[in-house]
C-alpha positions as CSV (number, residue, x, y, z in Angstrom):
1,M,-119.4,-33.1,119.5
2,L,-116.5,-32.9,117.1
3,D,-117.5,-29.8,115.2
4,K,-114.8,-27.4,116.4
5,T,-111.3,-28.5,115.4
6,H,-109.1,-25.7,116.7
7,Y,-109.1,-23.0,119.4
8,A,-108.5,-19.4,118.3
9,N,-104.8,-19.8,119.4
10,G,-104.3,-22.7,117.0
11,Q,-104.4,-25.5,119.6
12,I,-106.3,-28.6,118.5
13,V,-109.5,-29.2,120.4
14,Y,-109.4,-33.0,120.0
15,E,-107.4,-35.9,118.5
16,L,-109.1,-39.1,117.3
17,K,-106.8,-42.1,116.9
18,S,-108.6,-45.2,115.8
19,N,-111.4,-45.5,118.5
20,Y,-109.6,-43.4,121.2
21,L,-110.5,-39.7,121.6
22,I,-108.5,-37.1,123.5
23,F,-109.9,-33.6,124.2
24,F,-107.5,-30.7,125.0
25,Y,-107.8,-27.4,126.8
26,K,-106.7,-24.4,124.8
27,N,-103.4,-24.4,126.8
28,G,-102.7,-27.9,125.3
29,T,-103.2,-30.0,128.4
30,I,-105.5,-33.0,128.2
31,K,-109.1,-32.3,129.2
32,A,-110.6,-35.8,128.8
33,E,-109.7,-39.1,127.1
34,G,-111.3,-42.4,126.4
35,P,-112.9,-44.8,123.9
36,Y,-115.1,-43.4,121.2
37,C,-117.1,-45.9,119.2
38,H,-119.7,-45.1,116.4
39,G,-119.7,-41.4,117.3
40,L,-120.3,-42.0,121.1
41,M,-118.3,-42.1,124.3
42,D,-118.1,-45.7,125.4
43,G,-116.1,-47.3,128.2
44,K,-113.8,-45.7,130.8
45,W,-113.2,-42.0,130.4
46,T,-110.7,-39.9,132.5
47,F,-111.2,-36.2,132.9
48,Y,-108.6,-33.6,134.1
49,R,-108.6,-30.1,135.3
50,E,-106.8,-27.5,133.2
51,N,-103.7,-27.7,135.3
52,G,-103.4,-31.4,134.5
53,Q,-104.8,-32.7,137.8
54,L,-107.1,-35.7,137.8
55,W,-110.7,-34.6,138.2
56,Q,-113.0,-37.6,137.5
57,I,-113.1,-41.1,136.2
58,G,-116.3,-42.4,134.8
59,H,-117.8,-44.9,132.4
60,F,-120.1,-44.5,129.4
61,Q,-122.3,-46.9,127.5
62,Q,-123.3,-45.7,124.1
63,G,-122.8,-42.1,125.0
64,K,-124.6,-42.2,128.4
65,K,-123.1,-42.3,131.9
66,H,-123.3,-45.9,133.0
67,G,-121.3,-47.5,135.8
68,S,-118.9,-46.1,138.3
69,W,-118.2,-42.3,138.5
70,I,-115.6,-41.0,140.9
71,R,-114.9,-37.3,141.3
72,Y,-111.8,-35.9,143.1
73,N,-111.4,-32.6,144.8
74,R,-108.3,-30.4,144.4
75,N,-106.6,-32.3,147.3
76,Q,-107.1,-35.5,145.3
77,E,-109.6,-36.8,147.9
78,I,-112.8,-38.5,146.6
79,E,-115.5,-35.9,146.4
80,Y,-118.1,-38.5,145.5
81,N,-118.4,-42.0,144.1
82,E,-121.7,-42.9,142.4
83,M,-123.1,-45.7,140.3
84,L,-125.2,-44.7,137.3
85,E,-127.4,-46.5,134.8
86,H,-128.2,-44.7,131.5
87,D,-127.4,-41.2,133.0
88,R,-129.3,-41.8,136.2
89,V,-127.8,-42.2,139.7
90,I,-128.7,-45.5,141.2
91,K,-126.3,-45.5,144.2
92,K,-124.3,-42.9,146.0
């Protein structure tokens, strides 16, 4: 997951501070951010579109989608709201 460190334009791909990981688009805006423990996404993660607009908020447990996942459309209206357990949808 953390193999590539820089885009061709020199922009960093990610920044890891303690147990918090931030991914960037090649234009420098934040792509995703959240807790990163023992090499896995864990806890609440927030994802953004390339223009900086909120795209989705979801939870991971040891690298798998687990818990609430909410995705927003470009008008910032909820597109869907699901509950997952170990990468599987249990409730829409």
